[in-house]
C-alpha positions in Angstrom: 0.2 -5.5 -5.8 1.1 -4.6 -2.3 4.5 -5.6 -1.0 5.1 -6.1 2.7 7.5 -9.0 3.2 10.8 -7.4 3.7 14.3 -8.9 4.0 17.0 -6.7 5.6 20.5 -7.5 4.3 23.3 -6.0 6.3 26.2 -6.8 8.6 25.0 -8.1 11.9 26.6 -5.1 13.7 24.8 -2.5 11.6 22.7 -0.4 14.0 20.8 1.4 11.3 19.6 -1.9 9.9 18.5 -3.0 13.3 16.6 0.3 13.7 14.8 -0.1 10.4 14.0 -3.8 11.1 12.4 -2.9 14.4 10.5 0.1 13.1 9.0 -1.7 10.1 8.1 -4.7 12.4 6.3 -2.3 14.7 4.3 -0.9 11.7 3.1 -4.3 10.8 5.5 -5.4 8.0 6.7 -8.9 7.8 10.5 -9.1 8.4 11.5 -12.3 6.7 14.5 -14.3 5.7 12.9 -15.9 2.6 10.1 -15.4 0.1 10.6 -11.7 0.4 8.9 -9.1 -1.7 11.4 -6.4 -0.8 15.1 -6.5 -0.2 16.7 -3.7 1.7 20.5 -3.6 1.5 22.8 -1.6 3.8 25.8 -1.7 1.4 27.3 0.4 -1.3 25.4 0.3 -4.6 28.2 -1.4 -6.5 28.1 -4.3 -4.0 24.3 -4.4 -4.1 24.4 -4.9 -7.9 27.1 -7.6 -7.5 25.0 -9.4 -4.8 21.8 -9.3 -6.9 23.7 -10.3 -10.1 20.7 -10.8 -12.3 17.6 -8.6 -12.4 14.3 -10.0 -13.8 10.6 -9.7 -13.4 10.9 -12.1 -10.5 13.4 -10.0 -8.7 11.9 -8.4 -5.6 11.9 -4.6 -5.0 15.5 -3.6 -4.3 16.3 -0.7 -2.0 19.8 0.5 -1.1 20.7 2.5 2.0 24.2 4.0 2.2 26.5 3.0 5.0 26.0 6.2 6.9 22.2 6.2 6.3 22.3 9.6 4.5 20.6 8.3 1.4 17.9 5.8 0.6 17.5 4.7 -3.1 15.0 2.3 -4.6 17.2 0.6 -7.3 14.7 -1.8 -8.9 10.9 -1.7 -9.2 10.6 1.9 -7.9 7.1 2.2 -9.3 6.0 -1.2 -7.8 6.1 0.0 -4.2 9.8 0.7 -4.1 9.3 4.5 -3.8 6.8 4.1 -0.9 8.8 1.6 1.1 12.0 3.6 0.5 10.3 6.8 1.5 9.2 5.2 4.8 12.7 4.0 5.5 14.1 7.5 4.7 11.6 9.0 7.2 12.6 6.5 9.9 16.3 7.3 9.4 16.0 11.0 8.6 17.6 10.3 5.3 17.4 11.8 1.9 15.2 9.8 -0.5 16.5 9.6 -4.0 14.0 8.7 -6.7 15.1 8.1 -10.3 12.1 7.0 -12.3 10.9 9.2 -15.1 7.6 10.0 -13.4 9.3 10.9 -10.1 11.6 13.3 -11.9 8.5 14.9 -13.4 6.9 15.2 -9.9 4.0 12.8 -10.6 3.0 9.3 -9.4 3.3 6.5 -11.9 0.1 4.7 -12.9 1.0 1.8 -10.5 1.6 4.2 -7.7 -1.7 6.0 -8.3 -3.4 2.6 -8.1 -1.5 1.7 -5.0 -2.6 4.8 -2.9 -6.2 4.4 -4.0 -6.4 0.6 -3.4 -7.1 -0.2 -7.0 -6.4 -3.2 -9.2 -5.2 -2.5 -12.8 -7.1 -4.9 -15.1 -5.3 -4.3 -18.4 -1.7 -3.9 -17.2 -0.4 -4.2 -20.8 -1.6 -0.6 -21.3 0.6 0.9 -18.6 3.6 1.7 -20.7 1.6 3.4 -23.4 -0.4 5.6 -21.0 2.7 6.4 -18.9 4.3 7.9 -22.0 1.2 10.1 -22.4 1.5 11.1 -18.7 5.2 12.0 -19.2 4.5 14.0 -22.4 1.4 15.8 -21.3 1.9 16.0 -17.6 -1.5 14.6 -16.7 -4.0 11.8 -17.3 -7.8 12.1 -17.1 -9.6 9.8 -14.7 -13.3 8.8 -14.7 -14.5 7.2 -11.5 -17.8 6.2 -10.1 -16.3 6.0 -6.6 -14.5 8.6 -4.5 -10.7 8.5 -5.1 -7.7 10.4 -3.9 -6.4 12.6 -6.7 -2.8 13.7 -6.9 -0.6 15.8 -9.2 -0.8 14.4 -12.8 -4.3 12.9 -12.4 -7.4 15.0 -13.2 -11.0 13.9 -12.7 -13.4 14.1 -15.7 -17.2 13.5 -15.7 -17.1 12.1 -19.2 -16.1 8.5 -19.6 -15.1 9.0 -23.2 -12.6 11.7 -22.3 -10.9 9.5 -19.7 -7.5 7.8 -19.9 -8.2 5.8 -16.8 -11.6 4.4 -16.0 -12.4 3.2 -12.4 -15.6 1.2 -11.9 -16.9 -1.3 -9.4 -18.4 -3.4 -12.2 -15.8 -4.0 -14.9 -17.0 -7.1 -16.8 -19.7 -6.4 -19.4 -18.8 -2.7 -19.6 -15.2 -3.4 -20.4 -16.1 -4.9 -23.8 -17.3 -1.5 -25.0 -14.3 0.5 -23.7 -11.7 1.9 -26.0 -8.6 -0.3 -25.8 -6.4 2.8 -25.3 -7.8 3.3 -21.8 -6.6 1.7 -18.6 -9.3 0.0 -16.5 -9.1 -0.2 -12.7 -11.4 -1.6 -10.1 -11.3 -1.1 -6.3 -9.8 -3.8 -4.2 -11.7 -4.8 -1.0 -9.9 -3.5 2.0 -10.4 -5.6 5.2 -9.2 -4.5 8.7 -9.4 -6.8 11.7 -9.2 -4.9 15.0 -9.7 -5.3 18.7 -10.0 -2.8 21.4 -11.0 -2.5 25.1 -14.3 -1.2 26.4 -12.8 2.1 27.5 -11.0 2.9 24.2 -12.2 6.2 22.8 -13.9 6.1 19.5 -11.4 8.6 18.1 -8.6 6.2 19.0 -10.2 3.5 17.0 -10.7 5.8 14.0 -7.1 7.0 14.2 -5.9 3.4 14.4 -7.6 2.6 11.1 -6.2 5.7 9.4 -2.7 5.0 10.7 -3.0 1.3 9.6 -3.8 2.4 6.0 -1.1 5.1 6.0 1.5 2.6 7.2 1.4 1.1 3.7 0.5 4.4 2.0 -3.1 3.7 1.2 -5.0 7.0 1.1 -8.4 5.7 0.4 -11.2 6.9 2.7 -13.3 3.7 2.6 -12.7 0.3 4.2 -15.0 -2.5 2.8 -15.0 -4.7 5.9 -14.1 -4.3 9.6 -13.7 -7.5 11.5 -14.0 -7.5 15.3 -15.0 -9.7 18.2 -18.6 -10.7 18.6 -18.4 -9.2 22.1 -18.5 -5.8 20.4 -21.8 -6.6 18.7 -24.1 -3.7 19.5 -21.3 -1.4 20.5 -22.2 2.1 19.2 -18.5 3.0 18.8 -17.8 0.4 16.2 -21.1 1.1 14.4 -20.2 4.8 14.1 -16.7 3.9 12.9 -18.2 1.6 10.3 -20.4 4.5 9.0 -17.4 6.8 8.8 -15.5 4.3 6.5 -18.6 3.0 4.7 -17.8 -0.4 6.1 -19.6 -3.7 6.7 -18.8 -5.0 10.2 -18.2 -8.8 10.6 -18.3 -10.2 14.1 -16.2 -13.3 14.9 -15.6 -15.5 17.9 -12.0 -14.5 18.3 -11.3 -12.0 21.1 -8.4 -10.4 19.1 -9.2 -11.2 15.4 -6.5 -10.8 12.9 -4.7 -13.1 10.4 -7.0 -16.1 10.8 -10.1 -13.9 10.3 -8.6 -12.3 7.2 -7.8 -15.7 5.8 -11.4 -16.8 6.5 -12.7 -14.0 4.2 -10.1 -14.8 1.6 -8.2 -11.6 2.1 -4.4 -11.5 1.7 -2.7 -10.2 4.8 -0.5 -7.3 4.0 0.1 -5.9 7.5 0.2 -8.2 10.5 -1.3 -7.6 14.0 0.1 -4.4 15.4 -0.6 -2.2 18.4 -1.9 1.2 17.5 -3.3 4.1 19.5 -4.6 3.3 23.0 -3.7 -0.3 22.6 -6.0 -0.9 19.6 -4.7 -3.9 17.6 -5.2 -4.0 13.9 -4.1 -6.0 10.9 -4.9 -5.3 7.2 -5.8 -7.5 4.3 -6.9 -7.0 0.6 -8.9 -9.1 -1.7 
């Protein structure tokens, strides 16, 4: 679901493109030349459409930035991360973000965006269009969840599962068979953060680094399933307290600065690479 492999397409002399490239790299995004999930064009929209030529489900997220950097516009797959990545670019450049999806015009997140910010996987994606029509018509969807979630405009919690449009559960196998087929089912993804820090790093800096890592890709969830750190930190009260704050299980590894290899080892897909955060804390983020 998350997209973080970004290709910048611009003239080599374009200073705005260089700024965006460097800033996204510093946030932990992968700046790539191939196998990209997002294409960011610094060209007029007409030229972008000509360059892309054919749009399909396999086409990556397409974002356009005007020549002077005044406007940033997600042109394709806005609801699949385009709005969030474009919003980040707009913030970096001080640009105006232009969103054109029906949900954004109504001032609400799409169902996919709601899942994104909460770190949720949509099980029955074929129901998205049907429920999104209801969201647009009524202005809200009811959500039943047995975990804490971040609620936003257009999504209202309910205590009754039968009243819900969206059901979020940690166990979605046997129970799904009994659920009305008009409901969307979501389950939480496992968030995994690998981090390293020095002995004199304040606990607050570690906490802030985890929060800023999640916010870098617009995840607003308050829990992290696993924290991976060096075995040299085993017994360190700071990391134990941090783990309690995020309701995390700590995994200790031999690496002094664990990151991508450790995430691979626990079968987590890396979505933000190793990046320096507050007080020199190094973090990377994966999901599974």
